[in-house]
N, C-alpha and C positions, 0 to 999 in steps of 0.2 A: 506158214508163218501167219499169225493173226493180223488183221487190219486194224483191230480196235485201238492199240496204243498210238499208231500213227494218226488214226482218225481224231482221237481226242487231242493230240498234239496240235493238229491243224485248227481245232476249234476251241482252244484253251480259253478264249475270252468269253465263250458262251457256255463253258462247262457247268456253271451253276444251273443252267436251264436243263441240261441232261440230268443233273442229280436231283432236281426238284420233281418229286413224284406228282405234283399237281399240274405240271406243264405236259401237255399232250402233243403239242406240235410246235415247230420253230420255223419261222419264215424269214429268209434273208432276202431283202429286196435290192441289196447292193452293198458296197463297202460301208461298214458301220451302220447299216440300216437293218435292224433286227426286230421282229415282232414275235410275241409268244402267245400261244393259245393255251388257256388254263381251264381245267375242269370246273364246270359250273359257271363259267363266264361266257356271255353271249359273243363278245368281240375280243379280238386279240389286243394285247397291250404292247406299247413300244418299249424296247430295252436298249439302254445306252451301251454301246460297244464300239467305241471309236478305233480300237486297235485292230478290228477285223478288216484287213485291207483287201484290195482287189487281187494282189498277188497270192495272199493266203487262200482266198476263195477259189482261184484258179488251181492252186495246188490241191485243195480239197476235192475239187471236181475231177482232177486227173487221178487222184487216189481212188476215188469211188469207181471211176471207169476202169482202172487197172484191175481192181478187185473183181468186177463183174464182167471181165473180158470184153469190154466195149471201148470205143473211142469217143472223145469229146473234143471238138475243135470248131473252127469257123464253118467247115463244111457239115459237121454233125453236132450242132449246138445243143440238141436235146438228149438228155441222159436220164433214164429211169432205172433205178437199181435198188437193191436191198443189201444191207450189210449187218452183220451180227452185232447185237447190242451188248453181248458179254463175251469174255474170253472163253468161257465154257458155258454150256447150257443148252436148252432145247432149240432146235433149228427154227421154230416158228416165232422166236422172239427177236425180230429183226427191226432195224430202223428202215423205213421206206423212204426213199430219197428221189426227188425230182430236181434236176438241174437244167437251167436254160442260160446259155451263154450267148454273147453277141455273135452274129448280127441278129439273132432272134429276140434280143432285148437291146435297148440303146447301149452304144459304146461306153465303156467305163463302169458298167453294171453287170452283175451276175445275179440271177434269181435262183434261189435254193429253197426248197421246202423239205423239211425233215419230220416225218410222223413217227412218234415214239410208240413202241409196242405197249399195249395195255397191260397194267399189272393187276387188274381186277380179276377175281375168280369168284363170281357171285353164284349164290344158290337161289332157289325159288323163293325161300323165305324173305330174302332181301326185297324182291319185287312185291311180295305180299305186304310187307311192313312199311314199305316206302310209298305205298298208295298207287303203284303203277297200274293196277287193275280197277281202280275206282271209277274211271270214266269210260270204260269200254262201251262202244256203240252209242255214246252220247254225241249229239251234234256239236261241232265246233263253233261255239257262239261268236267268237271273234271273226271267223271267216263269213258267217251268215250276215252279221252286222255290217261288215265291210261291204259285201255285195249289195246290201240294201242301200247303203249310203252312196255308193258309186252309182247305182241305178237311179237314185233320186237326183244326184248332181247331173247325170247324163240327161234325164228328162227335163231338168231345169236349164239345160245348156250352160251350166256353170263350168266352163272348160278349164280355167286355171285350177280351180279347187278339185275338179275331177281328176286332172292329170297329177296334181300333187298327191292326192290320196292313192292313185293307181300306182305311182312310183313308191310311195312309202309302204304300201302293203304288198310290194313285190309282184305286181302283175306283170305278165309278159307283154311287151310293147314292141311293135314294128312301125317305124316311120317310113312311109312309102311316099315316093315323089319322083317326078322326072328330073333330068339334069338341071342344075343350077336353081333348084327350088328351095334350098336352104335346109336339107335334112340333116347334115352334120352339125350345123349351128343349133338346130333344134335338139338333137341328142345331147350336145354339150350343155344346153340349158337344163334338160331333164337330169343330167348327172349331178347338178347342183342341189336337186331335191333329195338325193339319197343321203342317208345318215353319214355324218363325217367319220363315224366309227367303223363303217363297213370296209371290208377288204375287197378291192375291185381289181379285176384282171381284164384288160382290153386286148383285142386281137385286130391288127390292122396291117395293111401293106405300106402305109405312110402315116406318120404321126399327126393325126387330126383330132382325135378325142383327147380331152383335157379333164380327166376326173380330178376334182379338187380334194378328194379324200387323201389323207397322208399315207395310208396303207394301200398303195396302188402299184401294179406291175403292168408294164406295156409290152406285149409280145408282138413281134414283127415278122412278116414274111415278104418275099419278093414275088410280085404278080408275074405269072408266067414262068416261074422258077428261073428267073434271069440273074438272080443274085448269087453270092458265094455259097450261101447255105442251101442245101437240098431239103428245104422244109416247106410243107404245105399248110394252108389254113386248117385242114382237117387234123393234121398232126398237132398243130398248136391248140386246137380246141380240145383234143384229148388230153394234152399235157396240162392245159389250164385247170382241169378238174383235179389234178394232183398237186396244185399249188394252194389248195384249201381256200378258194374264193368264197365270198358271200355273194358275189354276182360276177358273171362272165358277160362282157359287152363286146360282141363282134362288131367292128365298124361298119361292115357291109357284107351282105350275103350275095355271092356272085355265081357259085358253082356247087360242087360236090359237098362242100361244108354245110350246105343247108340240111342235108340228111342227118349229119352228126348233131347239128343245132337242135333239130326236132327231138332226136333221141335224148339230148341233154335235158330238154324240157320234160320229156315223158318220164325221166328218172327223178324229177322233183327239184331241179335246179331253177328256182323261180327268180323273179326280178330281172329277167333277161331283157335287153334292149338291142335292137339293131336297125339298119336301114336297108332298103331295097329299092331299086329303080322300077317304078310302076306308075301308071296314070290313075289308078283307082284301087280301092281295097280288093275288088273282085279280080283285077288284073294282077295284083300282088300275089294273091293266093294261086293264080294260075301260073305265074312265073316261078313261084316257090315250088310248085309240083313239078314243073319241067326240070328244075335243078335237082330235085330228089330222084327223079327218073334217070337223070344222067349218072347218078351214083350207082345205078344198077338195081334199084328197088323193084320188086316184083309186083308192087301195088299198082292198081290202075290210077289214072290221074284224079278221077273223082274221089277215090278212096283216100288219096294223099291229101286232097283239099280238105276232105272231112277231118282227117287226122290233124292237119295243121290248125284248122278252126277250133278243134277241141283243146289245143294247147296255147294258142295265141289269144290273149284276153282283149287287147286293145290294138287297133290300127289307126294311126293318125295319117291322113292323106294331106300332103302339101301341094301347093300349086303356085306357079308364077303367073300372075295375071298380066294382061296386056299393058296395063299402066305401070308395070315393073314391080308392083307390090308382091312380096312373097308371103303367103299366108296359109291357113288351114282350110281346105275345102270340105273335109268330111272327117268325122270320128266314128269308128265302128267299135262298139263294145258288146261283147258276147259273154256274159257270165256263165260259168260251167257248173 
């Protein structure tokens, strides 16, 4: 028996998005909170769907789980699956779906990302006529200009302008600090510099990050696996990429997730920000290497440090001074 009729029955209120050939992905951040990604548009747009209830979303998740011979519940809140997009047709035309249920998202919400199969079947002539080959091997002017501007601001010690531009141009930033030096507050300040149109996914063990962007999903895990859900930050980081984020913001790196974080950066997911307990940028890179080695990497510590330095653009070192002032003691910028 096909799942397709039941699938569309559960999602009747967003059926127009499935029928719209220009919509490539659908993101549900909770009951009645739906965003659509359209071909040719840089950012998703909000879609008004007030009748999409929490109960309907739960039914939808259970339907997808049943079809894919999986379970989805409080113990197993992550579900990745594919279901056929048509009653009949080729097997490679599937909806790719990622579901995240509580407690890995806040209570009362369910995050669902649906990626529609591409309907395009392009020939070489399309790329020739559309100009796809016109700039092969040409330098990327915007990137070069940005690095020059950042280098100039860095030399001039124009730190607010430097950080605003680094965030805007999606440089990868680590805020390093000892305990109680204000790194979370600083990350929250940087989040305000991100475009309000971007889709943000945060990963934390407690809700401390406050992205002001309307299109935001907050993923949660229990430190030490002490909670109901058997979900690790590594699993959430992998799931986050299937939620179609513009940026993934891990609240803090503490362990094996550091390896996945670097792999994420290496695959081109820029604009990343996180925090790490360390007393200097050099100490931060050393601690990061230790975390990656715990994951089982065969690289030597020096190799991991070099690898991390090639991916992390900016390190902001914070310090709590003897007079109680919390400030920035050092900024490290390494254009690649």
